[in-house]
C-alpha positions in Angstrom: 0.0 0.0 0.0 3.1 2.2 1.1 4.1 1.5 -3.1 1.0 2.5 -4.7 0.8 6.4 -2.7 4.2 6.4 -3.2 4.0 5.7 -7.0 1.2 8.5 -7.3 2.7 11.1 -5.1 4.6 12.3 -9.3 1.9 11.9 -10.5 -0.5 14.2 -8.8 2.3 16.9 -8.6 2.3 16.9 -12.6 -1.4 16.8 -13.0 -1.3 20.1 -9.9 1.9 22.4 -12.3 0.1 20.3 -16.1 -4.0 21.5 -15.6 -3.6 24.9 -16.3 -1.9 23.3 -19.7 -4.2 21.4 -20.2 -7.4 23.4 -19.9 -5.7 25.4 -22.0 -4.9 23.4 -25.5 -8.6 22.1 -24.1 -10.0 25.3 -24.6 -8.1 26.3 -27.9 -9.5 23.4 -28.8 -13.5 24.2 -28.7 -12.8 27.3 -30.0 -11.0 25.7 -33.4 -14.2 24.0 -33.4 -16.7 26.1 -32.7 -15.0 28.8 -35.2 -15.1 26.0 -37.8 -19.3 25.5 -37.6 -19.8 29.4 -37.5 -17.6 29.3 -41.1 -19.7 26.3 -42.0 -22.9 27.9 -41.6 -22.3 30.9 -43.5 -20.3 29.8 -46.7 -18.0 26.9 -48.3 -15.4 30.0 -48.9 -15.3 30.7 -45.5 -14.5 28.0 -43.9 -12.2 27.9 -47.1 -11.2 31.0 -45.5 -11.0 29.1 -42.2 -8.7 26.7 -43.3 -6.3 29.2 -45.4 -6.0 31.7 -42.1 -5.5 28.0 -40.2 -2.5 26.6 -41.8 -1.1 30.3 -42.0 -1.6 30.4 -38.4 -0.3 27.3 -37.9 3.4 28.0 -39.8 3.9 31.5 -38.1 3.7 29.8 -35.0 5.8 26.8 -35.8 8.6 29.1 -37.1 8.3 31.5 -34.6 9.0 28.2 -31.9 11.3 27.2 -34.2 13.6 30.7 -33.6 12.5 30.7 -29.6 13.3 27.2 -28.9 16.8 28.2 -31.3 17.4 30.8 -29.2 16.7 29.5 -25.6 20.3 27.6 -25.4 22.2 30.5 -26.4 20.4 33.3 -24.1 20.6 30.9 -21.3 24.4 30.1 -21.6 25.0 34.2 -21.7 22.9 35.3 -18.4 24.1 32.2 -16.7 28.2 33.4 -17.5 26.2 37.3 -16.3 27.0 38.7 -19.9 
């Protein structure tokens, strides 16, 4: 019994710090579905525009995320060196 309690502590700690991200990404998915539903009710062109916008949004997000990922190590090293 003590072993099961010890094993669940890291899981509970992880859930305690990750629930805001889980909630945010879940709500973001719901917003995307809602956008799609509304655009589909307007017209096929509106739905196509939403799809194009979503692709461009993803491309920009991935591009900027890649830049941020690449810059993290040099910036952390410079900050650690006191520069």
